[in-house]
C-alpha positions in Angstrom: 170.2 10.4 107.9 167.9 7.5 108.9 168.8 3.8 108.4 166.2 3.8 105.6 168.0 6.6 103.8 171.3 4.8 104.3 169.8 1.6 102.8 168.4 3.4 99.8 171.8 5.1 99.1 173.5 1.7 99.6 171.2 0.2 97.0 172.0 3.1 94.6 175.7 2.7 95.2 175.7 -1.0 94.7 173.8 -0.8 91.4 175.7 2.2 89.9 179.3 1.9 91.0 180.5 -0.4 88.3 178.1 0.7 85.5 179.2 3.6 83.3 176.5 5.9 84.7 178.3 7.7 87.6 177.5 6.4 91.1 178.5 9.8 92.6 175.9 11.7 90.6 173.2 9.1 91.4 174.0 9.3 95.1 173.9 13.1 95.0 170.5 13.0 93.2 169.1 10.3 95.5 170.2 12.4 98.5 168.4 15.4 97.1 165.2 13.4 96.4 165.3 12.0 100.0 165.6 15.5 101.3 169.1 15.1 102.7 171.1 18.3 102.7 174.6 18.1 101.4 176.2 18.3 104.9 179.8 17.3 105.6 178.6 13.9 106.8 176.4 13.2 103.7 179.3 14.1 101.4 181.5 11.8 103.4 178.9 9.1 103.3 178.7 9.3 99.6 182.4 8.6 99.4 182.7 6.0 102.2 179.7 4.0 101.1 182.0 2.7 98.3 183.6 0.4 100.8 180.8 -2.1 100.3 181.5 -2.1 96.5 185.2 -2.5 97.2 184.6 -5.6 99.3 182.4 -7.1 96.5 185.4 -6.8 94.1 187.8 -8.3 96.6 185.4 -11.2 97.2 184.9 -11.9 93.5 188.5 -11.3 92.4 190.6 -12.3 95.4 192.7 -14.6 93.3 193.6 -11.7 90.9 194.9 -9.7 93.9 197.4 -12.5 94.6 199.0 -12.2 91.1 202.1 -10.0 91.2 201.8 -8.8 87.6 198.2 -7.8 88.1 199.0 -5.9 91.3 201.9 -4.0 89.7 199.7 -2.9 86.7 196.9 -1.8 89.0 199.4 0.1 91.1 200.7 1.9 88.0 197.2 2.7 86.8 196.3 4.1 90.3 199.1 6.6 90.4 197.5 9.4 88.3 194.3 9.3 90.3 196.2 9.2 93.6 198.2 12.3 92.6 195.2 14.3 91.3 192.9 13.2 94.1 195.3 14.1 96.9 196.2 17.4 95.2 192.7 18.6 94.5 191.0 17.1 97.5 189.7 20.4 98.9 188.3 21.4 95.5 186.7 18.0 95.0 185.1 17.9 98.5 184.0 21.6 98.7 183.3 22.6 95.1 182.5 19.5 93.1 180.9 16.9 95.4 177.3 18.1 96.0 177.3 20.4 93.0 174.1 19.4 91.2 174.7 21.5 88.1 178.2 20.0 87.6 176.9 16.5 88.0 174.0 17.0 85.7 176.1 18.5 83.0 178.7 15.7 83.3 176.0 13.0 83.3 174.4 14.5 80.1 177.7 15.2 78.3 179.0 11.7 79.2 175.9 10.1 77.7 176.4 11.9 74.4 180.1 11.0 74.4 179.4 7.3 75.1 177.0 7.1 72.1 179.4 8.9 69.7 182.3 6.8 71.0 180.5 3.5 70.5 179.6 4.4 66.9 183.3 5.1 66.3 184.5 2.1 68.2 182.2 -0.5 66.7 183.5 0.5 63.2 186.9 -0.8 64.3 187.9 -4.5 64.1 187.1 -6.6 67.2 190.1 -7.2 69.5 191.0 -10.4 71.2 191.5 -10.7 75.0 195.1 -9.9 76.1 197.0 -8.5 79.0 197.4 -4.8 79.4 200.9 -3.4 79.0 202.3 -1.1 81.8 202.0 1.9 79.4 198.4 1.1 78.7 197.7 0.7 82.5 199.1 4.2 83.1 197.0 5.7 80.3 193.9 3.9 81.6 194.6 5.3 85.1 195.0 8.8 83.6 191.6 8.5 81.9 190.2 7.4 85.3 191.4 10.5 86.9 188.9 12.6 84.9 186.2 11.0 87.1 187.1 13.3 90.0 184.3 15.4 88.4 181.0 14.1 89.7 178.8 12.7 86.9 181.7 11.6 84.7 181.8 8.0 86.1 185.0 6.3 87.1 184.1 3.1 85.3 183.1 4.9 82.1 186.3 6.8 82.0 188.4 3.7 82.6 186.5 1.5 80.2 186.4 4.1 77.4 190.1 4.8 77.9 190.9 1.1 77.5 188.6 0.6 74.5 190.3 3.6 72.8 193.6 1.8 73.3 192.4 -1.3 71.5 191.9 -3.4 74.7 189.2 -6.1 74.5 185.9 -5.0 76.2 185.7 -7.8 78.7 189.4 -7.4 79.6 189.1 -3.6 80.3 185.8 -4.1 82.2 187.5 -6.6 84.6 190.6 -4.3 84.9 188.2 -1.5 85.8 186.8 -3.6 88.7 190.4 -4.3 89.9 191.4 -0.6 89.6 188.3 0.4 91.6 189.6 -1.3 94.7 192.7 0.9 95.5 191.0 4.0 94.0 187.9 3.8 96.2 189.8 2.6 99.2 192.2 5.5 99.0 189.4 8.1 98.5 187.5 6.6 101.4 190.5 6.4 103.7 191.5 10.0 102.9 187.9 11.3 103.6 187.5 9.3 106.8 190.9 10.4 108.1 189.9 14.1 107.6 186.3 13.8 108.8 185.6 10.7 110.9 186.3 12.5 114.1 183.1 14.5 113.6 180.8 11.4 113.1 178.2 10.6 115.7 177.3 7.0 116.8 174.2 7.3 114.6 176.4 8.4 111.6 178.5 5.2 112.0 175.3 3.1 112.2 174.0 4.6 109.0 177.3 4.0 107.3 177.3 0.3 108.3 173.8 -0.1 106.9 174.8 1.5 103.6 178.0 -0.6 103.5 176.2 -3.9 103.9 173.5 -3.1 101.3 176.0 -1.8 98.7 178.2 -4.9 99.2 175.3 -7.3 98.5 173.9 -5.3 95.5 177.4 -4.7 94.0 178.0 -8.5 93.9 175.0 -8.9 91.7 175.8 -5.8 89.6 179.3 -7.0 88.8 178.1 -10.4 87.7 175.4 -8.8 85.5 177.7 -6.4 83.8 180.2 -9.2 82.9 177.3 -11.1 81.2 176.1 -7.9 79.5 179.3 -6.9 77.9 179.6 -10.2 76.1 176.8 -9.3 73.8 176.2 -5.5 74.1 178.0 -2.2 73.8 177.5 0.8 76.0 175.2 2.8 73.7 172.2 2.0 76.0 174.0 3.4 79.0 174.7 6.6 77.0 170.9 7.0 76.2 170.1 6.3 79.9 172.6 9.0 81.0 170.9 11.6 78.8 167.4 10.6 79.9 168.4 10.5 83.6 170.1 13.9 83.4 167.0 15.5 81.9 164.7 13.8 84.4 166.9 14.7 87.4 167.1 18.2 86.1 163.3 18.5 86.0 163.0 17.0 89.6 165.8 18.9 91.2 166.0 22.3 89.4 162.3 23.2 89.3 
């Protein structure tokens, strides 16, 4: 992997991590388009590059991470993903990450689901901003756990789970940002613990480039999404997922 490849993947990660379109799937497809084989390092890179996006959340929401109630609710929501991620790590790493067919199918199906869900949700009365309960935090975390499947989208699963519970759109989007920090940090730490010993100096250099690029781009993406959700639903993202899945299928499966 060259530094140019790392920068492109960092750009993709920064843009897609917090949007309901699956950063994992986009990183996989971008790697394929760049001609990068799904080696052990490339798979680890696609996980570890999330560190940049994590830092963007911490920089923008550091005050939230000092609130005891917020930390407790994020911790409760993190539990289901932690259990499933640790238990199924070998399956996730060896059978799911890098599986183009799985990612394409999940990206397409998720797009259809988003469109159908938004039609149902918009027919319901609008809700006012409020704090999540601990039960809701646990249920949102359980919904997030579905995103161990590449192409599902961690943010989409979290946000849709919250909306289905009647949580205000902006509230659940911000909670999704906060929940991303321990989720991605744990996934990255676990992967690096198991694989970092096999990285070369060049590998670490590429990871640093991707980290910096994803951090800068994620800062802008988070701010954009917060403005977007004030006046839009996610139907457009659903349409994008369907179109993207079809285009990627044409490019990658021909």
